[in-house]
N, CA, C and O atoms as a printed pandas DataFrame, in Angstrom:
     atom_number atom_name residue_name chain_id  residue_number  x_coord  y_coord  z_coord
0              1         N          UNK        A               1   13.215   59.507   72.388
1              2        CA          UNK        A               1   12.982   58.762   70.597
2              3         C          UNK        A               1   14.115   57.417   70.400
3              4         O          UNK        A               1   15.282   57.140   70.680
4              5         N          UNK        A               2   13.127   56.918   69.842
5              6        CA          UNK        A               2   13.368   55.230   69.778
6              7         C          UNK        A               2   14.485   54.985   69.061
7              8         O          UNK        A               2   14.479   55.880   68.215
8              9         N          UNK        A               3   15.358   54.372   68.902
9             10        CA          UNK        A               3   16.290   54.223   67.405
10            11         C          UNK        A               3   15.801   53.263   66.598
11            12         O          UNK        A               3   15.335   52.235   67.091
12            13         N          UNK        A               4   15.846   53.505   64.975
13            14        CA          UNK        A               4   15.181   52.527   63.826
14            15         C          UNK        A               4   15.657   51.234   64.258
15            16         O          UNK        A               4   16.781   51.049   64.726
16            17         N          UNK        A               5   14.560   50.123   64.050
17            18        CA          UNK        A               5   14.832   48.917   63.800
18            19         C          UNK        A               5   15.491   48.191   62.942
19            20         O          UNK        A               5   15.130   48.255   61.767
20            21         N          UNK        A               6   16.879   47.122   63.392
21            22        CA          UNK        A               6   16.917   46.350   62.096
22            23         C          UNK        A               6   16.570   45.247   61.973
23            24         O          UNK        A               6   16.585   44.482   62.938
24            25         N          UNK        A               7   16.158   44.860   60.742
25            26        CA          UNK        A               7   15.558   44.175   60.322
26            27         C          UNK        A               7   16.664   42.983   59.421
27            28         O          UNK        A               7   17.149   43.349   58.350
28            29         N          UNK        A               8   16.985   41.544   59.992
29            30        CA          UNK        A               8   17.934   41.270   58.870
30            31         C          UNK        A               8   17.383   39.896   58.337
31            32         O          UNK        A               8   17.085   38.962   59.082
32            33         N          UNK        A               9   17.272   39.872   56.852
33            34        CA          UNK        A               9   16.655   39.305   56.069
34            35         C          UNK        A               9   17.871   38.242   55.538
35            36         O          UNK        A               9   18.925   38.634   55.039
36            37         N          UNK        A              10   17.440   36.545   55.787
37            38        CA          UNK        A              10   18.339   35.707   55.580
38            39         C          UNK        A              10   17.659   34.988   53.905
39            40         O          UNK        A              10   16.476   34.649   53.896
40            41         N          UNK        A              11   18.348   34.851   52.846
41            42        CA          UNK        A              11   17.487   34.038   51.811
42            43         C          UNK        A              11   18.162   32.812   51.823
43            44         O          UNK        A              11   19.201   32.706   52.475
44            45         N          UNK        A              12   17.697   31.855   51.174
45            46        CA          UNK        A              12   18.338   30.746   51.337
46            47         C          UNK        A              12   17.633   29.960   50.167
47            48         O          UNK        A              12   16.604   29.288   50.102
48            49         N          UNK        A              13   18.765   30.380   49.129
49            50        CA          UNK        A              13   18.186   29.483   47.518
50            51         C          UNK        A              13   18.012   28.318   47.340
51            52         O          UNK        A              13   18.447   27.784   46.320
52            53         N          UNK        A              14   17.379   27.673   48.217
53            54        CA          UNK        A              14   17.735   26.546   47.701
54            55         C          UNK        A              14   15.738   26.084   48.511
55            56         O          UNK        A              14   14.925   25.206   48.224
56            57         N          UNK        A              15   15.731   27.058   49.386
57            58        CA          UNK        A              15   14.124   26.803   49.537
58            59         C          UNK        A              15   13.255   27.419   48.635
59            60         O          UNK        A              15   12.295   27.890   49.246
60            61         N          UNK        A              16   13.207   27.578   47.627
61            62        CA          UNK        A              16   12.048   28.252   46.489
62            63         C          UNK        A              16   10.852   27.585   46.508
63            64         O          UNK        A              16   10.665   26.504   45.950
64            65         N          UNK        A              17    9.903   28.301   47.240
65            66        CA          UNK        A              17    8.722   27.832   46.698
66            67         C          UNK        A              17    7.638   28.401   45.446
67            68         O          UNK        A              17    6.986   29.444   45.403
68            69         N          UNK        A              18    7.734   27.283   44.476
69            70        CA          UNK        A              18    7.275   27.431   43.303
70            71         C          UNK        A              18    5.537   26.813   43.734
71            72         O          UNK        A              18    5.152   25.876   44.434
72            73         N          UNK        A              19    4.810   27.869   42.920
73            74        CA          UNK        A              19    3.249   27.071   42.856
74            75         C          UNK        A              19    3.537   26.104   41.683
75            76         O          UNK        A              19    4.047   26.085   40.563
76            77         N          UNK        A              20    2.703   25.043   42.893
77            78        CA          UNK        A              20    2.686   23.118   41.460
78            79         C          UNK        A              20    1.849   23.675   40.106
79            80         O          UNK        A              20    1.051   24.601   40.253
80            81         N          UNK        A              21    2.047   23.119   38.891
81            82        CA          UNK        A              21    1.553   23.549   37.818
82            83         C          UNK        A              21    0.480   22.003   38.021
83            84         O          UNK        A              21    0.852   20.913   38.455
84            85         N          UNK        A              22   -0.561   22.298   37.661
85            86        CA          UNK        A              22   -1.352   21.506   37.383
86            87         C          UNK        A              22   -1.001   20.020   36.669
87            88         O          UNK        A              22   -1.171   19.945   35.453
88            89         N          UNK        A              23   -0.744   19.395   37.054
89            90        CA          UNK        A              23   -0.287   17.745   36.748
90            91         C          UNK        A              23   -1.411   17.203   35.097
91            92         O          UNK        A              23   -1.222   16.836   33.937
92            93         N          UNK        A              24   -2.410   17.451   35.920
93            94        CA          UNK        A              24   -3.586   17.127   34.348
94            95         C          UNK        A              24   -4.449   18.704   33.259
95            96         O          UNK        A              24   -4.663   19.851   33.652
96            97         N          UNK        A              25   -4.579   18.424   32.641
97            98        CA          UNK        A              25   -5.464   19.888   32.069
98            99         C          UNK        A              25   -6.472   18.983   31.073
99           100         O          UNK        A              25   -6.066   18.781   29.928
100          101         N          UNK        A              26   -6.904   18.800   31.205
101          102        CA          UNK        A              26   -8.800   18.509   30.622
102          103         C          UNK        A              26   -8.611   18.980   29.399
103          104         O          UNK        A              26   -8.667   20.181   29.132
104          105         N          UNK        A              27   -8.210   17.437   27.990
105          106        CA          UNK        A              27   -8.125   17.935   26.873
106          107         C          UNK        A              27   -9.224   19.079   25.977
107          108         O          UNK        A              27   -9.159   19.743   24.942
108          109         N          UNK        A              28  -10.046   18.876   26.880
109          110        CA          UNK        A              28  -11.815   19.815   26.624
110          111         C          UNK        A              28  -11.362   21.493   26.716
111          112         O          UNK        A              28  -11.642   22.406   25.939
112          113         N          UNK        A              29  -10.610   21.506   27.893
113          114        CA          UNK        A              29  -10.272   22.809   28.228
114          115         C          UNK        A              29   -9.199   23.443   27.436
115          116         O          UNK        A              29   -9.221   24.665   27.288
116          117         N          UNK        A              30   -8.285   22.744   26.929
117          118        CA          UNK        A              30   -7.110   23.305   26.279
118          119         C          UNK        A              30   -7.969   23.145   24.386
119          120         O          UNK        A              30   -7.419   23.592   23.380
120          121         N          UNK        A              31   -8.774   22.721   24.384
121          122        CA          UNK        A              31   -9.754   22.996   23.014
122          123         C          UNK        A              31  -10.624   24.304   22.918
123          124         O          UNK        A              31  -10.812   25.070   21.973
124          125         N          UNK        A              32  -11.079   24.305   24.174
125          126        CA          UNK        A              32  -12.006   25.747   24.344
126          127         C          UNK        A              32  -10.678   26.714   23.894
127          128         O          UNK        A              32  -10.623   27.310   22.818
128          129         N          UNK        A              33   -9.615   26.745   24.944
129          130        CA          UNK        A              33   -8.836   27.877   25.007
130          131         C          UNK        A              33   -8.662   28.156   23.504
131          132         O          UNK        A              33   -9.088   29.227   23.073
132          133         N          UNK        A              34   -7.872   26.983   22.387
133          134        CA          UNK        A              34   -7.400   27.481   21.229
134          135         C          UNK        A              34   -9.180   27.617   20.191
135          136         O          UNK        A              34   -9.358   27.964   19.024
136          137         N          UNK        A              35   -9.903   27.300   20.953
137          138        CA          UNK        A              35  -10.798   27.882   19.275
138          139         C          UNK        A              35  -10.862   29.520   20.015
139          140         O          UNK        A              35  -10.622   30.503   19.313
140          141         N          UNK        A              36  -11.088   29.611   20.974
141          142        CA          UNK        A              36  -11.223   31.278   21.793
142          143         C          UNK        A              36  -10.045   31.942   20.688
143          144         O          UNK        A              36  -10.073   32.790   19.797
144          145         N          UNK        A              37   -9.442   31.418   21.041
145          146        CA          UNK        A              37   -8.093   32.219   20.346
146          147         C          UNK        A              37   -8.240   32.599   18.963
147          148         O          UNK        A              37   -8.129   33.740   18.512
148          149         N          UNK        A              38   -8.604   31.125   18.083
149          150        CA          UNK        A              38   -8.921   31.506   16.635
150          151         C          UNK        A              38   -9.957   32.169   16.447
151          152         O          UNK        A              38   -9.945   32.893   15.452
152          153         N          UNK        A              39  -11.132   32.165   17.266
153          154        CA          UNK        A              39  -12.092   33.108   17.024
154          155         C          UNK        A              39  -11.598   34.860   16.910
155          156         O          UNK        A              39  -11.861   35.764   16.117
156          157         N          UNK        A              40  -10.885   34.767   17.963
157          158        CA          UNK        A              40  -10.105   35.941   17.952
158          159         C          UNK        A              40   -9.468   36.829   17.216
159          160         O          UNK        A              40   -9.491   38.051   17.069
160          161         N          UNK        A              41   -8.432   35.198   16.446
161          162        CA          UNK        A              41   -7.845   36.094   15.138
162          163         C          UNK        A              41   -8.611   36.092   14.307
163          164         O          UNK        A              41   -8.475   36.975   13.460
164          165         N          UNK        A              42   -9.619   35.240   14.170
165          166        CA          UNK        A              42  -10.614   35.707   12.762
166          167         C          UNK        A              42  -11.340   36.893   12.801
167          168         O          UNK        A              42  -11.551   37.531   11.770
168          169         N          UNK        A              43  -11.803   37.304   14.060
169          170        CA          UNK        A              43  -12.123   38.637   14.176
170          171         C          UNK        A              43  -11.494   39.932   13.882
171          172         O          UNK        A              43  -12.033   40.885   13.319
172          173         N          UNK        A              44  -10.142   39.848   14.383
173          174        CA          UNK        A              44   -9.096   40.569   13.919
174          175         C          UNK        A              44   -9.221   40.397   12.482
175          176         O          UNK        A              44   -9.681   41.280   11.757
176          177         N          UNK        A              45   -8.815   39.267   12.064
177          178        CA          UNK        A              45   -8.597   39.224   10.361
178          179         C          UNK        A              45   -9.461   40.030    9.571
179          180         O          UNK        A              45   -9.107   40.637    8.561
180          181         N          UNK        A              46  -10.996   40.017   10.226
181          182        CA          UNK        A              46  -11.938   40.364    9.292
182          183         C          UNK        A              46  -11.945   42.202    9.799
183          184         O          UNK        A              46  -12.219   43.174    9.095
184          185         N          UNK        A              47  -11.616   42.165   10.974
185          186        CA          UNK        A              47  -11.695   43.616   11.141
186          187         C          UNK        A              47  -10.212   44.332   10.132
187          188         O          UNK        A              47  -10.358   45.371    9.490
188          189         N          UNK        A              48   -9.245   43.781   10.155
189          190        CA          UNK        A              48   -8.778   44.648    9.225
190          191         C          UNK        A              48   -8.968   44.370    7.842
191          192         O          UNK        A              48   -8.448   45.302    7.230
192          193         N          UNK        A              49   -9.432   43.589    7.091
193          194        CA          UNK        A              49  -10.162   43.511    5.890
194          195         C          UNK        A              49  -10.915   44.381    5.693
195          196         O          UNK        A              49  -11.044   44.656    4.500
196          197         N          UNK        A              50  -11.827   45.293    6.780
197          198        CA          UNK        A              50  -13.095   46.036    6.932
198          199         C          UNK        A              50  -12.085   47.391    6.930
199          200         O          UNK        A              50  -12.493   48.322    6.235
200          201         N          UNK        A              51  -10.795   47.592    7.647
201          202        CA          UNK        A              51  -10.335   48.706    7.507
202          203         C          UNK        A              51   -9.599   49.312    6.189
203          204         O          UNK        A              51   -9.281   50.479    5.962
204          205         N          UNK        A              52   -9.457   48.348    5.533
205          206        CA          UNK        A              52   -8.742   48.148    4.471
206          207         C          UNK        A              52   -9.424   48.445    3.464
207          208         O          UNK        A              52   -8.946   49.057    2.508
208          209         N          UNK        A              53  -10.476   48.107    3.524
209          210        CA          UNK        A              53  -11.772   48.462    2.433
210          211         C          UNK        A              53  -11.995   49.996    2.794
211          212         O          UNK        A              53  -12.015   50.920    1.981
212          213         N          UNK        A              54  -12.141   50.075    4.024
213          214        CA          UNK        A              54  -12.626   51.997    4.664
214          215         C          UNK        A              54  -11.758   52.141    3.672
215          216         O          UNK        A              54  -12.021   52.092    2.471
216          217         N          UNK        A              55  -10.290   52.392    4.377
217          218        CA          UNK        A              55   -9.028   53.024    3.880
218          219         C          UNK        A              55   -8.993   53.002    1.784
219          220         O          UNK        A              55   -8.223   53.804    1.255
220          221         N          UNK        A              56   -9.661   52.272    1.066
221          222        CA          UNK        A              56   -9.570   52.312   -0.234
222          223         C          UNK        A              56  -10.613   53.270   -0.813
223          224         O          UNK        A              56  -10.627   54.294   -1.496
224          225         N          UNK        A              57  -11.698   52.237   -0.061
225          226        CA          UNK        A              57  -12.929   53.698   -0.149
226          227         C          UNK        A              57  -12.584   55.008   -0.015
227          228         O          UNK        A              57  -13.013   55.798   -0.857
228          229         N          UNK        A              58  -11.796   55.455    1.004
229          230        CA          UNK        A              58  -11.888   57.064    1.521
230          231         C          UNK        A              58  -11.222   57.691    0.286
231          232         O          UNK        A              58  -11.679   58.688   -0.274
232          233         N          UNK        A              59   -9.675   56.786   -0.252
233          234        CA          UNK        A              59   -8.763   57.352   -1.046
234          235         C          UNK        A              59   -9.566   57.588   -2.735
235          236         O          UNK        A              59   -9.538   58.500   -3.561
236          237         N          UNK        A              60  -10.184   56.355   -2.669
237          238        CA          UNK        A              60  -11.289   56.722   -3.869
238          239         C          UNK        A              60  -11.789   57.426   -3.907
239          240         O          UNK        A              60  -11.615   58.083   -4.933
240          241         N          UNK        A              61  -12.857   57.988   -2.899
241          242        CA          UNK        A              61  -13.610   59.576   -2.807
242          243         C          UNK        A              61  -12.592   60.931   -3.247
243          244         O          UNK        A              61  -12.824   61.868   -4.012
244          245         N          UNK        A              62  -11.490   60.633   -2.498
245          246        CA          UNK        A              62  -10.403   61.676   -2.233
246          247         C          UNK        A              62  -10.201   62.154   -4.073
247          248         O          UNK        A              62  -10.275   63.271   -4.585
248          249         N          UNK        A              63   -9.952   60.905   -4.659
249          250        CA          UNK        A              63   -9.440   61.289   -6.159
250          251         C          UNK        A              63  -10.332   61.424   -6.888
251          252         O          UNK        A              63  -10.185   61.797   -8.052
252          253         N          UNK        A              64  -11.605   61.110   -6.280
253          254        CA          UNK        A              64  -12.941   61.603   -7.667
254          255         C          UNK        A              64  -13.454   62.870   -7.440
255          256         O          UNK        A              64  -14.370   63.320   -8.129
256          257         N          UNK        A              65  -12.804   63.643   -6.296
257          258        CA          UNK        A              65  -13.603   64.756   -6.170
258          259         C          UNK        A              65  -13.294   65.982   -6.630
259          260         O          UNK        A              65  -12.222   65.384   -6.722
260          261         N          UNK        A              66  -13.163   66.847   -6.932
261          262        CA          UNK        A              66  -12.665   68.202   -7.257
262          263         C          UNK        A              66  -11.695   68.813   -6.456
263          264         O          UNK        A              66  -11.715   68.641   -5.238
264          265         N          UNK        A              67  -10.547   69.753   -7.193
265          266        CA          UNK        A              67   -9.091   69.741   -6.198
266          267         C          UNK        A              67   -9.734   69.801   -4.774
267          268         O          UNK        A              67  -10.731   70.407   -4.380
268          269         N          UNK        A              68   -8.498   68.655   -3.865
269          270        CA          UNK        A              68   -9.215   68.966   -2.724
270          271         C          UNK        A              68   -7.842   68.747   -1.678
271          272         O          UNK        A              68   -6.873   68.054   -1.990
272          273         N          UNK        A              69   -7.962   69.379   -0.573
273          274        CA          UNK        A              69   -6.162   68.691    0.431
274          275         C          UNK        A              69   -7.028   68.576    1.577
275          276         O          UNK        A              69   -8.103   68.977    2.024
276          277         N          UNK        A              70   -6.490   68.171    1.720
277          278        CA          UNK        A              70   -6.886   67.507    3.675
278          279         C          UNK        A              70   -5.472   67.752    4.269
279          280         O          UNK        A              70   -4.358   67.423    3.859
280          281         N          UNK        A              71   -6.025   68.679    5.761
281          282        CA          UNK        A              71   -5.004   69.228    6.488
282          283         C          UNK        A              71   -5.318   69.429    7.560
283          284         O          UNK        A              71   -6.376   69.976    7.871
284          285         N          UNK        A              72   -4.392   68.994    8.403
285          286        CA          UNK        A              72   -4.331   68.728   10.215
286          287         C          UNK        A              72   -4.796   69.516   10.907
287          288         O          UNK        A              72   -5.893   69.991   10.612
288          289         N          UNK        A              73   -4.336   69.788   11.691
289          290        CA          UNK        A              73   -5.191   71.270   12.760
290          291         C          UNK        A              73   -4.316   72.060   13.086
291          292         O          UNK        A              73   -4.554   72.865   13.986
292          293         N          UNK        A              74   -2.828   72.035   12.316
293          294        CA          UNK        A              74   -1.524   73.102   12.230
294          295         C          UNK        A              74   -1.746   73.414   10.879
295          296         O          UNK        A              74   -0.998   74.243   10.362
296          297         N          UNK        A              75   -2.747   72.838   10.134
297          298        CA          UNK        A              75   -2.439   73.736    8.399
298          299         C          UNK        A              75   -1.580   72.864    8.030
299          300         O          UNK        A              75   -0.661   73.436    7.444
300          301         N          UNK        A              76   -1.348   71.165    8.117
301          302        CA          UNK        A              76   -0.458   71.057    7.477
302          303         C          UNK        A              76   -1.251   70.097    6.499
303          304         O          UNK        A              76   -2.314   69.490    6.636
304          305         N          UNK        A              77   -0.310   70.187    5.425
305          306        CA          UNK        A              77   -1.095   69.070    3.597
306          307         C          UNK        A              77   -1.166   67.815    4.527
307          308         O          UNK        A              77   -0.062   67.677    5.055
308          309         N          UNK        A              78   -1.962   66.938    4.891
309          310        CA          UNK        A              78   -1.618   65.558    4.343
310          311         C          UNK        A              78   -2.416   64.994    3.238
311          312         O          UNK        A              78   -2.174   63.797    3.088
312          313         N          UNK        A              79   -3.115   65.373    2.578
313          314        CA          UNK        A              79   -3.360   64.435    1.104
314          315         C          UNK        A              79   -3.765   65.994    0.595
315          316         O          UNK        A              79   -4.226   67.038    1.056
316          317         N          UNK        A              80   -3.334   65.498   -0.515
317          318        CA          UNK        A              80   -3.829   66.458   -2.020
318          319         C          UNK        A              80   -4.142   65.755   -3.046
319          320         O          UNK        A              80   -3.785   64.576   -3.041
320          321         N          UNK        A              81   -4.592   66.073   -3.742
321          322        CA          UNK        A              81   -5.585   64.546   -4.924
322          323         C          UNK        A              81   -4.964   65.160   -6.003
323          324         O          UNK        A              81   -4.569   66.324   -6.049
324          325         N          UNK        A              82   -4.881   64.048   -7.138
325          326        CA          UNK        A              82   -4.544   64.629   -8.160
326          327         C          UNK        A              82   -5.146   66.042   -8.793
327          328         O          UNK        A              82   -4.494   67.027   -9.140
328          329         N          UNK        A              83   -6.279   65.888   -8.830
329          330        CA          UNK        A              83   -6.795   67.459   -9.186
330          331         C          UNK        A              83   -6.558   68.505   -8.513
331          332         O          UNK        A              83   -7.245   69.487   -8.794
332          333         N          UNK        A              84   -5.900   68.589   -7.817
333          334        CA          UNK        A              84   -5.433   69.585   -7.023
334          335         C          UNK        A              84   -3.939   69.662   -7.427
335          336         O          UNK        A              84   -3.647   70.659   -8.087
336          337         N          UNK        A              85   -3.068   68.902   -7.185
337          338        CA          UNK        A              85   -1.823   69.066   -8.383
338          339         C          UNK        A              85   -1.676   69.272   -9.609
339          340         O          UNK        A              85   -0.661   69.719  -10.144
340          341         N          UNK        A              86   -3.043   68.845  -10.319
341          342        CA          UNK        A              86   -3.298   69.481  -11.577
342          343         C          UNK        A              86   -3.600   70.468  -11.644
343          344         O          UNK        A              86   -2.661   71.221  -11.903
344          345         N          UNK        A              87   -4.781   71.059  -11.505
345          346        CA          UNK        A              87   -5.152   72.450  -11.073
346          347         C          UNK        A              87   -4.175   73.577  -10.802
347          348         O          UNK        A              87   -4.391   74.661  -11.344
348          349         N          UNK        A              88   -2.991   73.406   -9.918
349          350        CA          UNK        A              88   -2.176   74.349   -9.484
350          351         C          UNK        A              88   -0.748   73.754   -9.772
351          352         O          UNK        A              88    0.193   73.692   -8.981
352          353         N          UNK        A              89   -0.789   73.372  -10.948
353          354        CA          UNK        A              89    0.784   72.899  -11.309
354          355         C          UNK        A              89    1.772   72.944   -9.851
355          356         O          UNK        A              89    2.753   73.646   -9.606
356          357         N          UNK        A              90    1.094   71.918   -9.030
357          358        CA          UNK        A              90    2.142   71.489   -8.097
358          359         C          UNK        A              90    2.320   70.249   -7.631
359          360         O          UNK        A              90    1.381   69.608   -7.158
360          361         N          UNK        A              91    3.436   69.822   -7.708
361          362        CA          UNK        A              91    3.976   68.492   -7.784
362          363         C          UNK        A              91    3.464   67.886   -6.249
363          364         O          UNK        A              91    3.895   68.615   -5.355
364          365         N          UNK        A              92    2.710   66.816   -5.769
365          366        CA          UNK        A              92    2.611   65.918   -4.895
366          367         C          UNK        A              92    3.700   66.291   -3.932
367          368         O          UNK        A              92    3.547   67.145   -3.059
368          369         N          UNK        A              93    4.949   65.527   -4.154
369          370        CA          UNK        A              93    6.043   65.580   -3.041
370          371         C          UNK        A              93    6.207   67.249   -2.518
371          372         O          UNK        A              93    6.812   67.563   -1.492
372          373         N          UNK        A              94    5.608   68.120   -3.351
373          374        CA          UNK        A              94    6.015   69.594   -2.913
374          375         C          UNK        A              94    4.925   69.636   -1.475
375          376         O          UNK        A              94    5.371   69.909   -0.361
376          377         N          UNK        A              95    3.680   69.368   -1.685
377          378        CA          UNK        A              95    2.496   69.702   -0.766
378          379         C          UNK        A              95    2.753   68.553    0.208
379          380         O          UNK        A              95    2.528   69.122    1.276
380          381         N          UNK        A              96    3.090   67.265    0.523
381          382        CA          UNK        A              96    2.886   66.734    1.623
382          383         C          UNK        A              96    3.808   67.406    3.094
383          384         O          UNK        A              96    4.939   67.862    2.926
384          385         N          UNK        A              97    3.230   67.388    4.328
385          386        CA          UNK        A              97    3.505   68.192    5.243
386          387         C          UNK        A              97    4.007   69.110    5.141
387          388         O          UNK        A              97    4.938   69.225    5.939
388          389         N          UNK        A              98    3.798   70.255    4.234
389          390        CA          UNK        A              98    4.097   71.516    4.559
390          391         C          UNK        A              98    2.360   71.984    4.952
391          392         O          UNK        A              98    1.243   71.474    4.871
392          393         N          UNK        A              99    3.044   73.397    5.455
393          394        CA          UNK        A              99    1.506   74.099    5.314
394          395         C          UNK        A              99    1.373   74.978    4.319
395          396         O          UNK        A              99    2.213   75.502    3.586
396          397         N          UNK        A             100   -0.118   75.103    4.404
397          398        CA          UNK        A             100   -0.400   75.465    3.369
398          399         C          UNK        A             100   -0.820   76.859    2.752
399          400         O          UNK        A             100   -1.634   77.229    1.906
400          401         N          UNK        A             101    0.349   77.604    3.772
401          402        CA          UNK        A             101    0.543   79.219    3.325
402          403         C          UNK        A             101    1.482   78.640    2.549
403          404         O          UNK        A             101    1.013   78.574    1.413
404          405         N          UNK        A             102    2.512   78.212    2.583
405          406        CA          UNK        A             102    3.788   77.695    1.922
406          407         C          UNK        A             102    3.546   77.184    0.575
407          408         O          UNK        A             102    4.403   77.398   -0.282
408          409         N          UNK        A             103    2.765   76.706    0.357
409          410        CA          UNK        A             103    2.753   76.289   -1.103
410          411         C          UNK        A             103    2.640   77.008   -2.207
411          412         O          UNK        A             103    2.111   78.119   -2.232
412          413         N          UNK        A             104    3.046   76.520   -3.031
413          414        CA          UNK        A             104    3.244   77.806   -4.905
414          415         C          UNK        A             104    3.550   78.630   -4.415
415          416         O          UNK        A             104    2.616   79.429   -4.358
416          417         N          UNK        A             105    4.721   79.115   -3.791
417          418        CA          UNK        A             105    5.565   80.042   -3.628
418          419         C          UNK        A             105    4.901   81.078   -2.494
419          420         O          UNK        A             105    5.121   82.281   -2.638
420          421         N          UNK        A             106    4.435   80.815   -1.846
421          422        CA          UNK        A             106    3.206   81.580   -0.927
422          423         C          UNK        A             106    2.471   82.643   -1.429
423          424         O          UNK        A             106    2.433   83.858   -1.232
424          425         N          UNK        A             107    1.495   81.270   -2.633
425          426        CA          UNK        A             107    0.456   82.174   -3.225
426          427         C          UNK        A             107   -1.109   81.891   -2.076
427          428         O          UNK        A             107   -2.210   82.438   -2.142
428          429         N          UNK        A             108   -0.773   81.200   -1.441
429          430        CA          UNK        A             108   -2.284   80.539   -0.287
430          431         C          UNK        A             108   -2.298   81.451    0.923
431          432         O          UNK        A             108   -3.217   81.851    1.638
432          433         N          UNK        A             109   -0.431   81.740    0.926
433          434        CA          UNK        A             109   -0.805   82.916    1.951
434          435         C          UNK        A             109   -1.813   84.129    1.915
435          436         O          UNK        A             109   -1.280   85.217    1.702
436          437         N          UNK        A             110   -3.245   84.123    2.097
437          438        CA          UNK        A             110   -4.218   85.012    2.400
438          439         C          UNK        A             110   -4.451   85.085    3.421
439          440         O          UNK        A             110   -4.704   84.134    4.160
440          441         N          UNK        A             111   -4.414   86.601    3.811
441          442        CA          UNK        A             111   -4.767   87.091    5.150
442          443         C          UNK        A             111   -6.397   86.785    5.770
443          444         O          UNK        A             111   -6.717   87.185    6.890
């Protein structure tokens, strides 16, 4: 059985090799990069506006329909529209993130 080899590494901090940066970057190349970045920012801005408009539309639909609850997969209330709160005399603050079975002193706990 051979003994493990020992390797000694010596580091000389004075001999750092750094990749040389290009001394000349064509102006056209910089303009192309800036234009691409600007286009990406503009696209992101347009997408953000579209998402906000879609959210506002969805919220308007939720408020316009008869009593409505939006539940997550665990049956926790994510949204209760004003019509629901008014019809069942439950404040919105008491519905958010609560299990549907806990609403109205358990009146929704139907087997």
